[in-house]
C-alpha positions in Angstrom: 14.8 -22.2 -7.0 18.0 -20.3 -6.1 17.8 -21.1 -2.4 19.8 -24.0 -1.0 19.7 -25.8 2.3 23.4 -25.4 3.2 26.5 -23.7 2.0 29.9 -22.3 2.7 30.5 -19.4 5.1 30.8 -16.9 2.3 27.5 -17.8 0.7 24.6 -15.4 1.3 22.2 -16.5 4.0 18.6 -15.4 4.1 16.6 -15.8 7.3 13.0 -16.0 6.1 9.5 -17.3 6.7 7.6 -18.8 3.8 4.5 -16.6 4.3 6.2 -13.3 5.0 5.6 -10.9 2.3 8.7 -9.0 3.4 10.8 -12.1 2.9 9.1 -12.7 -0.4 10.3 -9.4 -1.7 13.9 -10.2 -0.9 13.6 -13.7 -2.3 12.4 -12.2 -5.6 15.3 -9.7 -5.7 17.9 -12.5 -5.1 16.3 -14.5 -7.8 16.2 -11.7 -10.3 19.9 -11.0 -9.7 20.8 -14.6 -10.0 22.2 -14.8 -6.5 22.5 -18.2 -4.7 21.6 -18.2 -1.1 21.2 -20.5 1.9 17.6 -20.5 3.2 17.4 -20.3 6.9 13.8 -20.8 8.0 12.4 -18.8 11.0 9.0 -20.2 12.2 7.1 -17.1 13.3 4.2 -19.1 14.6 6.5 -20.9 17.0 8.1 -17.5 18.1 11.5 -18.4 16.8 12.0 -14.7 15.8 12.2 -13.9 19.6 14.9 -16.4 20.3 18.3 -15.1 21.6 20.1 -16.4 18.5 17.7 -14.5 16.1 17.4 -11.2 18.0 21.3 -11.3 18.0 20.9 -10.9 14.2 18.0 -8.5 14.3 17.1 -7.0 17.7 13.5 -6.0 16.7 12.8 -9.7 15.9 11.5 -9.5 12.3 12.3 -11.4 9.2 13.9 -11.1 6.7 17.6 -10.9 7.6 20.4 -11.2 5.2 23.8 -12.4 6.1 26.7 -11.6 3.5 29.8 -12.9 4.9 30.5 -10.9 8.1 27.9 -8.3 7.3 24.3 -8.5 8.6 21.4 -6.4 7.4 17.7 -6.6 8.1 14.5 -4.9 6.9 13.4 -5.8 3.3 13.8 -2.3 1.9 17.3 -2.0 3.4 18.3 -5.4 2.1 17.1 -4.8 -1.4 18.9 -1.6 -1.5 22.1 -3.3 -0.3 21.8 -5.9 -2.9 21.2 -3.2 -5.5 24.4 -1.5 -4.6 26.7 -4.5 -4.2 25.3 -6.7 -7.0 24.5 -4.5 -10.0 23.3 -7.3 -12.4 19.6 -6.8 -13.2 19.2 -3.3 -11.8 16.1 -3.0 -9.7 15.9 0.9 -10.1 15.4 2.7 -13.4 17.9 5.3 -14.5 15.2 7.9 -15.0 15.0 9.9 -11.7 11.2 10.5 -11.9 10.4 6.9 -12.6 12.8 6.0 -9.7 10.7 8.3 -7.5 7.5 6.5 -8.5 9.1 3.2 -7.6 10.1 4.4 -4.2 6.5 5.8 -3.6 4.8 2.6 -4.7 7.2 0.5 -2.6 6.6 2.7 0.4 2.8 2.6 0.1 3.0 -1.3 0.4 5.8 -1.4 3.1 4.4 1.4 5.3 0.7 1.8 4.4 -0.4 -1.8 4.0 1.9 -4.5 5.3 2.4 -3.3 8.9 -1.4 -3.6 9.4 -1.5 -7.2 8.4 1.5 -8.7 10.3 0.9 -11.5 12.9 1.4 -9.3 15.9 -1.0 -6.6 14.8 -3.7 -9.1 13.8 -3.4 -10.9 17.1 -3.6 -7.7 19.0 -6.8 -6.6 17.1 -8.5 -10.0 17.7 -7.7 -9.9 21.4 -8.6 -6.2 22.0 -11.5 -5.7 19.7 -13.0 -9.2 19.1 -12.8 -12.4 17.1 -13.1 -11.8 13.3 -12.4 -8.1 13.6 -8.8 -8.7 12.4 -10.0 -9.6 8.9 -12.1 -6.5 8.4 -9.2 -4.4 9.7 -6.7 -5.8 7.3 -9.1 -5.7 4.3 -9.7 -2.0 5.1 -6.0 -1.1 4.9 -5.4 -3.3 1.9 -8.2 -1.8 -0.2 -7.1 1.7 0.9 -3.6 1.1 -0.2 -4.6 -0.7 -3.4 -6.9 2.2 -4.4 -4.0 4.6 -4.0 -1.7 2.4 -6.0 -4.2 2.0 -8.8 -4.3 5.8 -9.2 -0.6 6.3 -8.7 0.4 3.8 -11.4 -2.2 4.6 -13.9 0.0 7.0 -15.9 3.3 5.1 -15.4 2.6 1.4 -15.9 3.6 -0.6 -18.9 3.8 -4.3 -18.8 4.9 -3.9 -15.3 4.3 -1.2 -12.6 6.5 1.5 -14.1 7.2 0.4 -17.6 8.2 -2.7 -19.5 11.0 -3.7 -17.1 10.7 -5.2 -13.6 11.8 -2.7 -11.0 11.5 -2.1 -7.2 7.8 -1.4 -7.1 7.1 -4.8 -8.7 9.0 -6.5 -5.9 6.7 -5.0 -3.4 3.4 -5.3 -5.3 3.6 -9.0 -6.1 3.9 -10.4 -2.5 1.2 -8.0 -1.3 -1.2 -9.1 -3.9 -0.5 -12.7 -3.5 -1.1 -12.5 0.2 -4.2 -10.3 -0.3 -5.8 -12.9 -2.6 -4.6 -16.1 -0.9 -4.8 -15.2 2.7 -7.4 -12.4 3.0 -9.7 -13.1 0.0 -9.6 -9.5 -1.2 -11.8 -8.9 -4.3 -9.3 -7.7 -7.0 -11.9 -6.9 -9.6 -12.0 -3.4 -8.3 -8.4 -3.0 -9.1 -8.0 -3.8 -12.8 -4.5 -2.4 -13.2 -3.1 -4.2 -10.2 -4.8 -7.4 -11.4 -3.2 -7.2 -14.7 0.2 -6.7 -13.1 -0.4 -9.7 -11.0 -1.0 -11.8 -14.0 2.3 -10.7 -15.4 4.2 -11.4 -12.2 2.8 -15.0 -12.1 4.5 -15.6 -15.3 8.1 -14.7 -14.2 10.2 -17.6 -12.9 12.0 -15.4 -10.4 8.6 -14.4 -8.9 7.3 -18.0 -9.1 10.2 -19.4 -7.2 9.9 -16.8 -4.4 6.2 -17.7 -3.8 5.4 -19.0 -0.3 4.1 -22.3 -1.7 7.6 -23.0 -3.1 9.6 -22.4 0.1 11.2 -25.3 2.0 9.5 -24.3 5.3 6.0 -24.4 3.8 4.4 -27.2 5.7 2.2 -28.1 2.6 5.3 -28.2 0.4 7.1 -30.5 2.8 4.1 -32.9 3.0 4.0 -33.6 -0.7 
C-alpha cells in the first residue's frame, strides 16, 4: 500500500482511522494519484480525536486530516478537492460539466445524506437516548434511503463505474459507504443491483483494495496476524 509508517517533514501525512469511511475516501484518492504518505493513526474508540494535539490540527475533532508540508486541511471533501488541484495526475473529476455535476451530487448524497447518520457519536447518542439496538435500525433506514436515491440518480449515467468507464469522485465516496454498509451494518444489497455491480468493480481495483479498512496498519485484526 502507499502508506508508510514514517517519513521526512515534506511527505504527506494522513491522520486516519482504519474504519472511518471518510478516511477511506482520502486513502483511495491518494492511492489513485500515486502519492506516498505517512499514516498517522487516530483511535476514535479511545477518544484520541479529542486530544489537544489532534484538535490543534482539526478543532472539530474529526478524521481525516491531511498535512502537506506546512499546510493542514481536514474534511474528506476538502482534502480530495485540494489533492485534485495540486496533484493533477489521474484526474478525479471529468471534463464534462454535467457529468461533473452528477459526481458532486452523488458524493454529497453519501457525505451529507448517509454518513453523518452512522458516525460513532450519532450511534452512541441514539442508543443512549432511544434504547439499545435502536442505533442499527436508525442507520439502516438512512443507508437504504440514500442508496435508493443513488440507484435512481446513477441509472442513466453509470458505465463500468458510477458516471462512465473511468473512476471519478462519486466512486471514491460510494466504495467506502458500500463496504461499511455490508461489513458493519449487514445491509441487504440485493435491492440495489446497480450499486452492487459497481461495488464488485471497486473490489477489483488495487487502489481501492489498499485503502480498505482491513488493510490499514491500525486495524487490530491486521496487526494480530
